[in-house]
N, C-alpha and C positions, 0 to 999 in steps of 0.2 A: 504494500500500500504506500504510494508516494505521499510525501508531505505536501500539503496544500495550504497556502496562506488564505486567510479568510477575513475580510473580503480581499479580492486580488489587488486593489490599488486604492489610493485616497479618494479618487473621484467616485468609485463605486461605494465607498463608505459614506461619502457625503450624500449620494443619492438615496441610500438606505435610510440615513438619519433624517433627511428631508421628508421622505415618504412617511416615516414613522411620526414625525412632528405634525405633518398635515392631517394625520388620522386622529390626533388628540384634540380634545376640546380645551377651551380656555385661552386660546391665543390672543383674544381681544382683551382679556383681563389685564394684560401688561399695561395698557393705556391708563388704567386706574391706579397705578402705583405711584407713591410719592418718591422724592429723591432719596430719602433714607432707605426705603425698601429696595429701590433699584441698586443702591450701593451694596446693600447686604446680599442681594442676589448675585451681583457681579463677584463679590468676594467668595460666595459659595461656589460659583462656577469655576473660579480659579483654583479653589481647593480641590474640587472634583477632577479638574484637569490634571493637577499634580498627582492625585491618587491614581488616575488612569495611566499616567506616564510611569509611575512606580510599578503598577501591576503589569504593564507591558514589558518593562525591563525584566521583571521576575519571570514572566512567561517566555521571553526570549532566552533567558538563561536556562530555564527548564527544558526548552526545546533543544538547545544546543547540547545539554547533558544527555537527553534522550537519543539524539542523533549519534553522539559519541558512543553511548552504550550499545546502540544497534550496530554500529560499525565494528565494535569489539566482539559482539556476539556473532556477527557474520564471519569475522576472521577466525574465531574459535571453531565455528562449524566448518569452514572451508579447509582449515589446516589441521583438523583433528586427525590423529593417527589411525583411527578406525573408520571403516566405510559407513556411510550414512546415505540412504536412498529414500526419497519420499515418492510414493506412488499414489495416484488418485484412484477412484473407484473403478475406472475403466482400464486400469493397468498401465497408464501412461506415467513415465517418470516426470515428476514435476520439479524435483530438486535433488542434486547430489553433490557431495563434497569432492575434494581433489583425490582423496584416498579411494573413493568409489569409482572415480573416473579412470 
């Protein structure tokens, strides 16, 4: 299973967010806010953005660690000193290591 970024790019992310926002009610309520409420909302948005950036860093680190573990697992399988052959229900060889080859 190949790694897939989700969503594929920033434009797609913006389109998804815009579509989700247009589906929500209360967009007109922003016109009724006073300046203090607007400042508080902006502060909250900045805090949430920083939280998302931190979560993204953590997810990228975890993804890199998983990719490294997968590569190590593949190397262990490929260079194992014993034969290993995976066969599907129809009898086709789906995977084998170097010793089996």
